[in-house]
matplotlib code that plots the C-alpha trace (Angstrom):
import matplotlib.pyplot as plt

x = [115.8, 113.3, 115.2, 118.4, 116.7, 115.4, 118.9, 120.3, 117.7, 118.4, 122.1, 121.4, 119.1, 121.6, 124.4, 122.3, 121.3, 124.9, 126.1, 123.4, 124.2, 127.9, 129.3, 131.9, 135.5, 135.9, 139.2, 140.1, 136.7, 135.5, 133.1, 130.1, 127.7, 124.1, 120.8, 118.0, 115.4, 113.3, 113.4, 115.7, 114.1, 114.5, 118.3, 118.7, 116.8, 119.1, 122.3, 121.1, 121.6, 125.3, 127.6, 130.4, 129.9, 129.4, 128.3, 125.5, 125.4, 123.5, 123.0, 120.0, 118.8, 119.1, 118.1, 121.6, 123.2, 126.4, 129.5, 132.7, 135.9, 138.1, 139.9, 141.7, 139.3, 138.9, 136.1, 136.7, 133.8, 135.6, 137.0, 140.8, 141.4, 143.2, 141.5, 141.9, 142.9, 142.5, 146.0, 145.1, 142.5, 143.3, 140.8, 137.9, 135.4, 132.1, 130.4, 126.8, 125.7, 122.4, 123.0, 124.6, 125.9, 123.8, 125.4, 124.1, 126.5, 125.0, 126.4, 124.9, 122.0, 120.8, 121.5, 123.6, 124.8, 123.6, 125.9, 125.5, 128.7, 130.0, 129.7, 133.0, 135.1, 136.9, 135.4, 137.7, 135.7, 138.3, 138.6, 134.9, 132.6, 130.6, 127.5, 126.8, 123.1, 121.7, 118.0, 116.9, 113.8, 113.8, 110.4, 111.7, 114.7, 112.5, 110.1, 113.1, 114.5, 111.1, 110.7, 114.2, 113.2, 110.0, 111.4, 114.7, 115.3, 118.9, 118.7, 121.7, 120.5, 117.0, 118.2, 120.4, 117.5, 115.3, 118.1, 118.6, 114.9, 115.0, 117.6, 115.9, 114.6, 111.2, 107.5, 107.4, 109.9, 107.8, 104.7, 107.0, 108.6, 105.2, 104.0, 107.1, 106.3, 102.8, 101.6, 101.8, 105.6, 108.2, 108.9, 112.6, 111.6, 108.8, 111.1, 113.8, 111.2, 109.6, 113.0, 113.6, 110.0, 111.0, 114.2, 112.2, 111.3, 107.9, 104.5, 103.1, 105.8, 104.9, 101.3, 102.1, 104.1, 101.3, 98.9, 101.2, 101.5, 97.7, 96.5, 99.2, 98.5, 102.1, 103.5, 107.1, 106.6, 105.1, 108.2, 110.3, 107.8, 108.5, 112.2, 111.2, 109.1, 112.2, 113.9, 111.1, 111.4, 107.6, 106.4, 103.7, 106.1, 106.6, 102.8, 102.4, 105.2, 103.3, 100.1, 101.9, 103.5, 100.1, 97.7, 99.4, 98.1, 101.6, 103.7, 106.9, 105.7, 104.8, 108.3, 110.0, 107.8, 108.8, 112.5, 112.3, 110.0, 112.5, 115.3, 113.3, 111.0, 113.2, 111.6, 108.4, 107.5, 108.6, 105.1, 103.9, 106.7, 106.1, 102.4, 103.4, 105.8, 102.9, 99.9, 100.7, 99.1, 102.3, 105.1, 107.9, 106.4, 106.4, 110.0, 111.0, 109.3, 111.7, 114.6, 113.2, 113.1, 116.8, 117.5, 116.0, 118.4, 119.8, 118.8, 115.3, 116.2, 117.3, 114.3, 111.9, 113.7, 113.7, 110.0, 109.2, 111.5, 109.8, 106.1, 105.6, 103.3, 105.1, 108.2, 109.6, 109.3, 110.9, 113.7, 114.3, 114.3, 116.9, 119.0, 119.2, 119.8, 122.8, 124.1, 123.7, 126.5, 124.0, 124.9, 121.2, 121.0, 123.9, 122.1, 118.8, 120.5, 122.4, 119.2, 117.5, 120.3, 120.1, 116.4]
y = [103.1, 100.8, 101.0, 100.0, 96.9, 96.0, 96.3, 94.2, 91.5, 91.5, 91.1, 88.1, 86.5, 87.0, 85.5, 82.4, 82.1, 82.4, 79.8, 77.4, 78.0, 77.5, 74.4, 72.3, 72.1, 69.1, 67.5, 65.2, 65.9, 66.9, 69.4, 70.8, 73.2, 73.7, 75.1, 72.5, 74.7, 71.7, 69.9, 67.3, 64.3, 65.7, 66.3, 62.8, 61.2, 63.0, 61.9, 58.3, 58.1, 58.7, 55.7, 56.4, 56.5, 60.0, 61.9, 64.3, 66.7, 69.6, 71.2, 70.5, 72.5, 70.6, 71.2, 71.7, 68.5, 67.7, 66.4, 65.3, 67.3, 64.6, 63.5, 65.2, 67.4, 65.2, 62.8, 60.2, 59.2, 56.3, 53.1, 53.8, 56.1, 56.0, 54.6, 56.9, 55.5, 56.9, 58.4, 60.4, 62.5, 66.2, 67.2, 65.9, 68.6, 68.5, 71.3, 71.9, 73.2, 74.4, 72.5, 69.3, 67.9, 65.2, 63.1, 60.4, 58.0, 57.1, 54.0, 51.5, 54.0, 53.9, 55.5, 53.0, 55.1, 57.9, 59.9, 62.7, 64.8, 67.5, 70.8, 72.0, 69.1, 68.8, 66.0, 63.8, 62.4, 60.0, 61.6, 61.0, 63.7, 65.6, 67.5, 70.2, 71.4, 74.5, 75.6, 72.2, 72.7, 70.6, 69.1, 68.1, 66.4, 64.6, 63.4, 62.0, 60.2, 58.8, 57.4, 55.7, 54.2, 52.7, 51.5, 50.0, 46.5, 47.2, 47.7, 50.0, 52.4, 52.3, 53.0, 55.9, 57.4, 57.3, 58.8, 61.6, 62.4, 62.5, 65.3, 67.7, 70.9, 70.9, 70.6, 67.6, 65.5, 64.0, 63.2, 61.5, 59.4, 58.5, 57.5, 55.2, 53.5, 52.6, 48.9, 48.7, 48.9, 46.2, 45.6, 46.7, 50.0, 50.6, 50.0, 52.4, 55.1, 54.7, 55.0, 58.4, 59.4, 59.0, 61.0, 64.0, 64.6, 66.1, 65.4, 64.7, 62.1, 60.5, 60.5, 58.5, 56.0, 55.7, 55.0, 52.2, 50.7, 50.5, 49.7, 48.0, 44.3, 43.3, 42.2, 42.3, 46.0, 46.7, 45.3, 47.9, 50.6, 49.8, 50.7, 53.8, 55.0, 54.6, 57.0, 59.5, 62.4, 63.0, 63.0, 60.5, 57.9, 56.0, 55.8, 54.2, 51.7, 50.8, 50.3, 48.1, 46.0, 45.4, 45.2, 44.2, 40.9, 39.6, 38.2, 39.2, 42.8, 42.9, 41.7, 44.3, 47.0, 45.9, 46.1, 49.6, 51.0, 49.9, 51.6, 54.8, 55.1, 54.0, 54.0, 55.4, 52.1, 49.8, 49.1, 48.3, 45.9, 44.1, 43.8, 42.2, 39.8, 38.7, 38.8, 38.5, 35.3, 34.3, 32.7, 34.1, 37.6, 37.3, 36.1, 38.9, 41.4, 40.3, 40.9, 44.4, 45.0, 44.1, 46.9, 49.6, 52.0, 51.0, 50.7, 50.3, 47.2, 45.3, 46.5, 45.2, 41.9, 41.1, 41.8, 39.6, 36.8, 36.8, 37.2, 35.8, 32.7, 31.6, 29.5, 30.4, 34.1, 33.7, 31.7, 34.4, 37.1, 35.1, 34.7, 38.5, 39.2, 37.0, 39.3, 42.4, 44.2, 45.6, 44.3, 43.9, 41.3, 39.3, 39.5, 38.3, 35.3, 34.4, 34.2, 32.2, 29.6, 29.4, 28.5]
z = [93.8, 92.1, 88.8, 90.6, 92.1, 88.6, 87.2, 89.9, 89.4, 85.7, 86.3, 88.6, 86.1, 83.3, 85.4, 86.2, 82.5, 81.4, 83.9, 82.8, 79.1, 79.4, 77.9, 79.6, 78.4, 76.1, 75.5, 72.5, 70.9, 67.5, 68.8, 67.0, 68.7, 67.7, 68.9, 69.2, 67.7, 66.5, 69.8, 71.4, 69.7, 66.3, 66.9, 68.3, 65.4, 63.0, 64.8, 65.1, 61.3, 61.7, 61.1, 63.6, 67.4, 68.9, 72.0, 72.4, 75.4, 77.0, 80.3, 82.6, 85.6, 88.8, 92.4, 93.9, 92.6, 94.6, 92.9, 94.5, 93.9, 95.3, 92.1, 89.1, 87.1, 84.0, 83.3, 80.6, 78.4, 76.6, 78.0, 77.8, 80.7, 84.1, 87.2, 90.2, 93.5, 97.0, 97.0, 93.8, 95.7, 95.5, 98.2, 100.2, 99.3, 97.5, 95.5, 94.7, 91.3, 89.9, 86.6, 85.4, 82.1, 80.5, 77.8, 75.4, 73.6, 70.2, 68.3, 65.9, 65.4, 69.0, 72.3, 74.3, 77.2, 79.4, 81.7, 84.1, 84.6, 86.9, 85.0, 86.4, 85.0, 81.8, 79.7, 77.5, 74.6, 73.4, 70.0, 69.1, 67.8, 70.3, 69.5, 72.2, 72.1, 73.5, 74.1, 75.5, 77.6, 80.8, 79.9, 76.5, 78.2, 80.7, 77.9, 75.9, 79.0, 79.8, 76.3, 76.7, 80.0, 78.6, 75.3, 76.4, 77.8, 79.0, 82.7, 83.2, 80.5, 81.9, 85.5, 84.3, 82.4, 85.5, 87.6, 85.1, 85.2, 89.0, 89.2, 86.8, 88.4, 86.8, 87.7, 85.4, 87.3, 90.0, 87.9, 85.4, 88.1, 89.5, 86.1, 85.6, 88.9, 87.6, 87.5, 83.7, 83.7, 84.4, 88.1, 88.1, 86.3, 88.8, 91.8, 90.5, 89.8, 93.2, 94.9, 93.2, 94.0, 97.7, 97.1, 95.9, 99.6, 98.9, 100.4, 96.9, 96.5, 99.9, 98.9, 95.8, 97.8, 100.3, 97.5, 96.1, 99.6, 100.0, 96.6, 94.5, 94.0, 93.5, 96.9, 95.6, 94.7, 98.1, 99.8, 98.0, 98.9, 102.6, 102.0, 100.0, 103.0, 105.1, 102.7, 102.7, 105.1, 105.3, 108.9, 108.1, 106.6, 110.0, 110.4, 107.0, 107.8, 111.0, 109.1, 106.5, 109.3, 110.9, 107.9, 104.7, 103.3, 102.5, 105.4, 103.6, 103.2, 106.9, 107.7, 105.5, 107.0, 110.6, 109.7, 108.2, 110.9, 113.5, 111.6, 111.0, 114.0, 116.9, 120.4, 119.0, 117.3, 120.1, 121.3, 117.8, 117.2, 120.5, 119.6, 116.3, 118.0, 120.2, 117.9, 114.2, 112.8, 110.9, 112.9, 110.7, 111.0, 114.8, 114.8, 112.4, 114.8, 117.5, 115.1, 114.4, 118.2, 118.4, 115.9, 118.1, 119.8, 123.1, 125.9, 124.3, 122.4, 125.5, 127.5, 124.8, 124.2, 127.9, 128.1, 125.1, 126.3, 129.7, 128.7, 125.2, 125.0, 121.8, 122.4, 119.0, 119.8, 123.3, 121.8, 119.2, 121.9, 123.9, 120.9, 120.2, 123.9, 123.5, 120.8, 123.0, 124.8, 127.4, 130.9, 131.6, 128.8, 130.4, 133.8, 132.4, 130.5, 133.7, 135.7, 132.9, 133.0, 136.8, 136.8]

ax = plt.figure().add_subplot(projection="3d")
ax.plot(x, y, z, "-o")
ax.set_aspect("equal")
plt.show()
């Protein structure tokens, strides 16, 4: 019995390995296949010396990456290709895969494009040469993409490199993203990396975001961290947004934290938002707290706005509460405003 189990396990592993190793179907391509025995960087360095444009591709393991199957099954790498419209959709389904196709376009002796493609699509290379590599270790791929993100000034290429890192199924993915979000790097790179840290949906990722929220000295970056905490599914994310809304030194960061805590926390954060509307030392922050109250789910939003409009000692806050009650469709808001006008 044990031998049968081992045979079955071996068959499953072999099937998964075969699926991962399988190259996509290329169209209009001068295809060369090779094993990257000396590492990905060595292969790329060699191909950068080529005079004509070319594509380099390989498979990467991913954590159930979902691709749309809505449109015809051809992806075009070069510019001259049809643009699909809604009526071209062949289905509305999406399919998850355990691997994806990663492609680099090399021209003028440099990598100028990075693409992630559906492994089940045909890929039209526009009559360019394509070098398909096997035996690429995930860590090798991540290290190459990290180097591209750090060394390139072109934002789209840098963003695509960070995204490609984020979908690798590897223990090196999250530490690399956290490292790219570190203070030594450019702000836009940090923001992109932190966003994908949040999307890893792990407690370790949340802990990194929390550390940035509490210790990073760049207020513009902390503003983005407030959004990333909204994306995080860690149970402590709302608590950290509440802390930021009360304690961050920057009024703008406190305002952002209010907005996202209302979106994420709902009724749970109503008391904190009302407290901020009453007691924050910055007038704009108090007014933005009222706006955040207006974004709570109904009927809680109207309940809180009526209370603030009726009890706040700050005329600007009361005025803001009345304004957002005027935008409400809750009958209680109309009743309150009618009574207010009759006074």
